[in-house]
Every structure is written in C-alpha cells, then in structure tokens.
N, C-alpha and C positions, 0 to 999 in steps of 0.2 A: 571315436571321436567326441571328445567332449562339447557340447553346444555351451559355448556363456552366455548367460545368463544377463540379458538387459535389462536395467532397473530406468524407471519412467523416477524422474527425478523433478522434485517443485516447480523449481525455475523451467523446466519444458515442460511442463502443466500449467503455471501463468502464460506461457507464448502461446501453447498449441490448442492446447486442452479447454485450459476457461476461458479465452475469448471468444470463443463462437456462442453464439444467442443459445443453441440449444443444449450447452450445460451454462446457461445462468442458475438456475437450481440449484446444483452443485455449489457453486462459491454462495448464492445467497444464502443458503443452508448453512454453511460455513460461516460466512460474516454475522450471518441473525447470530448464533449461536455463542460467537467471542465476543460479540457487543452486547449478548442479553436484549436484541430492539429488533425488530420486524426488518429486514431494510430488502429492498428492491431494485434492483440496478436498472438503470434507465440508457443507459452509454459505456460503452467502454472508448477513451476520448486516449487522443493519438501523443504517444509519447516515445515515439521512435525517430520519427523524421525531423526532430527539432534537439537535436545531440550538440551541445559542446563540444564536450570532450569524446575520446575516445569509450569510456567505462559510463559517461553519464546514462543516464537511462535504459542499459542495457539489459539492466535487469528489475524492470518493474514495469507494473501496468498500472495504469489512472481509469478509476471506477466514477461516474459520477451517479450516484444513489439518491435516493428517497429513503427517508427513516420514518418510521409509528410515530412520530412531530410532525410528519408531512416537510421536515426539512430537506433543499437540496445538501448534498455533501460529496463533496471527493472525497473514497477512499484509494490510497495509494498503497499496492501490496509489494514489496519488494524482496529480494531474498542477499545475504549478505555474507559473504567469510573475510570478511574485513576485520581488525580491530579497532580501526576508528571509527567501529560504526554510530557510536555517536553523533557526534563531529559529519556525517553524512545525512543522517536522517535528520540533523537542523536544515544541510542545506540543500536536500530534495523537499522538504516542507516547506520554507520559505519560495523554491523557487516555483513547485504546483500552484502554491495561494497566488501569485505573480503572473503565472500563465493563464493563471482563468478568473485574472481581476480586466474588468474593460478599463481602457488608458486614460481616459473621462473619471474614474469614478473615484467616491474616497476610501479611504482603507476601513472605516466602518460597513462596506459591502463584500469586505473580502469572505468568499464561500470558509467553512469549516474544513479542514483536511484532516483526515484520521491517517495516522501510518503506520502501515498495520507489517514488520518486518520476519524474512523467516531467515535465523542464523544457522551457518553451518558451523558453528563454536560452541564450545563452552563459554558460557559468559561469564563466569568466573566468582558468580555470589549465589550463596545461597540455594536451597535443591527443586527450586520451582521449574517446569519448564515450560511456562508462560508468564509472563510479565507483562505490569501496565504499566505505565510513568504519563504523569502531567506534568501543566505546569500552573504552579503557585504563584500568587503574591501573597505574602503575612507581613505584615508591619511588624519590624524591630523595637 
C-alpha cells in the first residue's frame, strides 16, 4: 500500500506554524528579505473573531511589527485563489486600517498597512514570481 504524501500549504503554515512566537524568527526573516528592511514582530493581531462574511479574514494573519525606522506597521499576509484578488486587496487593506484606528482619531493617524498576498493562480502578466504594487498620485 502506497502512503499518500501530505503537503503543508502556506495557508496552513500561516494559521498554525507562523502564529507561534517560537517561529517568529522564520516569519521575521521572510518579511525582512521581502521588504528589504529589518522587521521585528511585536504581536499577532486578532483577525479571526471579527468576520463579517464567511470568507472574510478566513485566509489572513495580521501582524503588528516595527521596521528599522522604528515605525509601527501592520502587515497583513493573505493567500488567495480568487481572480478578483485586486478588489479583495483594496477591501482588506481598508478594513485593516480602520480596525486599528481609534474611534476619535484623525485620518492622519492611520497606521501604515502593508499587504502581502500569496496567490494560488497565474497572475497572467509578466514572467516574475514576485510583484510590488504601490499607490502613486501624479499630476496630469
């Protein structure tokens, strides 16, 4: 009888392995290399209990980190199999920013949110496997 090989998926690692403080070094190393700056994880933020829909936050982990400039940043790591992921990114980042904003605070106090998305499908453009997107405002 052949034993079927069990694979560990990144979503399982996010949910089980990388939320453990004992494994923060792995996640800090991954994020530091990806973002090209030293990252220190301060806390794993609660993201499971405040779902509004069945799939809302099912696939993400939010981290409160300090970067090498001593800024406090929220990093949201999510995996996605959906082709409407760009819309989901905008939704998730906006929601995360609002969740970590005090009720009476000004919009100037919004914490920076970095969204890292692990996609389970071909992006459909280019030949790279890592892409970086930014929001830029330019005059016309």
